[in-house]
C-alpha positions in Angstrom: -2.4 3.5 11.4 -5.5 4.4 9.5 -7.1 7.5 11.1 -6.4 9.2 14.4 -8.8 7.2 16.5 -11.6 9.7 16.1 -12.9 8.7 12.7 -11.2 11.6 11.0 -8.8 10.9 8.2 -5.3 12.1 8.9 -4.2 14.2 6.0 -1.4 12.8 3.9 -0.1 16.3 3.4 1.3 16.2 6.9 4.7 14.7 6.7 5.4 15.7 10.3 2.5 13.6 11.5 3.9 10.4 9.8 7.4 11.2 10.9 6.1 11.2 14.5 4.6 7.8 13.8 7.7 6.2 12.2 9.4 5.0 15.4 6.3 2.9 16.5 4.7 2.2 13.1 6.1 -1.4 12.9 4.7 -2.3 16.3 1.4 -3.1 14.6 1.7 -6.8 13.4 0.5 -6.0 9.8 2.8 -3.0 9.5 6.1 -4.5 10.6 5.5 -8.1 9.5 7.8 -9.1 12.3 5.8 -12.3 13.2 6.6 -15.1 10.8 2.9 -16.2 10.6 1.8 -12.6 9.7 4.6 -12.2 7.2 3.8 -15.6 5.5 0.1 -14.7 5.3 0.9 -11.5 3.4 3.3 -13.4 1.2 0.7 -16.0 0.3 -1.8 -13.3 -0.3 0.1 -11.0 -2.6 2.8 -13.0 -4.4 0.3 -15.1 -6.5 -1.1 -11.8 -7.9 2.1 -10.6 -9.3 3.9 -11.7 -12.5 7.5 -12.9 -12.4 10.3 -10.3 -12.0 7.8 -7.4 -12.1 8.6 -3.7 -11.6 6.4 -2.5 -8.7 5.6 1.0 -7.5 4.7 0.9 -3.8 2.8 4.2 -3.2 2.6 5.4 0.4 5.0 2.5 1.4 5.5 3.5 5.0 8.4 1.6 6.6 8.7 -0.6 3.5 7.5 -3.9 4.8 5.5 -4.8 1.7 8.2 -3.4 -0.6 10.8 -5.6 1.0 8.5 -8.6 0.9 8.1 -8.1 -2.9 11.8 -7.5 -3.5 12.8 -10.6 -1.6 10.5 -12.5 -4.1 12.5 -11.2 -7.0 10.6 -8.0 -7.9 12.2 -4.6 -8.6 10.4 -2.2 -6.2 10.3 1.6 -6.0 8.7 2.9 -2.8 7.3 6.4 -2.3 6.3 7.9 1.0 5.5 11.4 2.2 7.5 11.0 5.5 11.3 11.3 5.3 11.7 9.2 8.4 9.5 6.5 7.1 11.6 6.4 3.9 14.8 6.2 6.0 13.3 3.2 7.9 12.2 1.6 4.6 15.6 2.0 3.1 17.4 0.6 6.2 15.0 -2.4 6.1 15.7 -3.1 2.6 19.5 -2.8 3.1 19.4 -5.3 6.0 17.4 -7.8 4.0 19.6 -7.4 0.9 16.4 -6.6 -1.0 16.3 -4.7 -4.4 14.1 -1.9 -3.3 14.7 1.8 -3.6 12.8 4.5 -1.7 12.2 8.3 -2.1 10.2 11.0 -0.5 7.0 11.9 -2.5 3.4 12.6 -2.3 1.0 9.6 -3.0 -1.4 12.0 -4.7 1.2 12.7 -7.4 4.2 10.3 -7.0 7.5 11.4 -8.6 7.7 8.2 -10.8 8.1 7.7 -14.5 5.0 7.1 -16.5 4.3 3.7 -18.2 7.2 2.2 -16.3 5.6 -0.3 -13.9 3.9 -3.7 -14.1 2.1 -3.2 -10.8 1.0 -0.3 -8.7 0.7 -1.5 -5.0 -1.1 0.9 -2.5 -2.0 0.0 1.0 -4.2 2.1 3.3 -3.7 5.3 1.3 -6.5 6.0 -1.2 -9.2 6.6 1.6 -7.1 9.5 3.0 -6.4 11.4 -0.2 -8.1 14.7 -1.0 -8.9 13.7 -4.6 -8.9 9.9 -4.9 -10.0 9.7 -8.6 -7.1 12.1 -9.6 -4.8 10.0 -7.6 -6.0 6.8 -9.4 -5.5 8.4 -12.8 -1.9 9.3 -11.8 -1.3 5.8 -10.6 -2.9 4.3 -13.7 -0.5 6.4 -15.8 2.5 4.7 -14.1 1.5 1.4 -15.6 2.8 -0.3 -18.6 0.2 -1.7 -21.0 -1.3 -4.7 -19.3 -0.2 -3.6 -15.9 -2.2 -4.1 -12.7 -3.3 -2.1 -9.8 -3.6 -3.7 -6.3 -5.1 -1.7 -3.4 -5.4 -2.8 0.2 -8.0 -0.7 2.0 -10.7 -0.9 4.6 -13.7 0.6 6.3 -12.7 0.8 9.9 -14.6 0.7 13.2 -13.5 4.3 13.8 -15.7 5.4 10.9 -12.8 6.2 8.7 -11.9 4.5 5.4 -13.8 3.3 2.3 -16.1 0.3 1.9 -15.2 -2.2 -0.7 -18.1 -1.0 -2.9 -17.0 2.7 -2.5 -13.4 1.8 -3.5 -14.6 -0.3 -6.5 -16.8 2.5 -7.8 -13.8 4.9 -7.6 -11.5 2.6 -9.4 -14.0 1.9 -12.1 -14.0 5.6 -13.0 -10.4 5.0 -14.2 -9.9 1.4 -14.9 -12.0 -1.2 -16.7 -12.0 -3.9 -14.0 -12.0 -4.0 -10.2 -12.4 -7.1 -8.1 -12.8 -6.8 -4.3 -11.6 -9.7 -2.1 -12.5 -9.5 1.6 -9.5 -10.1 4.0 -11.1 -12.0 6.8 -8.0 -14.0 7.7 -7.1 -12.8 11.2 -3.5 -13.8 10.7 -3.0 -11.1 8.2 -3.6 -8.5 11.0 -2.2 -10.4 13.9 -5.5 -10.4 15.7 -9.3 -10.7 15.1 -10.9 -7.7 13.5 -14.4 -6.4 13.4 -14.3 -4.0 10.4 -14.2 -4.5 6.7 -10.8 -5.1 5.2 -10.2 -6.0 1.6 -7.9 -6.2 -1.4 -9.0 -4.7 -4.7 -7.3 -6.1 -7.8 -7.6 -4.3 -11.2 -5.8 -6.2 -13.8 -6.8 -3.9 -16.6 
């Protein structure tokens, strides 16, 4: 979940916090993607934005729901998360689905992945919580092959936490040449109506 309910960002340095969340993380419809309509909404949102047979880095992958979604569509996915229990859950989910996704414990701020090895960097609800978002964006950008894309899903939540679309766009443009914000107003994506700003940012170059 984004934040701790008080408007304060929960530090991504705290693996113990996210370990504690791992058992119930997928209870949120947009985390577990257990409901067919929610899962299909994310599939229809993301898959058209990815080239065929892409190599994808899913940074801050949590329990791996988006990683598995991408792998099921034929992509080669490497997921990184700070929480060992989240990584274990993601690996189990991928194994059960027969999906070509691998997972490792690592810090989203500086993920232990090879430079210039990926076609897409996918990051969901992570950038807002990092201590140095521009440094993280530079590191993520370095993971991309020439012509690779960055795809962020972020929000400015009713708790007061998060980044607005314009704030996120300004950060990305310090590192990348392009940044397009698309607001995610489809309630099916979240399994309920929402009152805050949720969006996708696509940077194809």
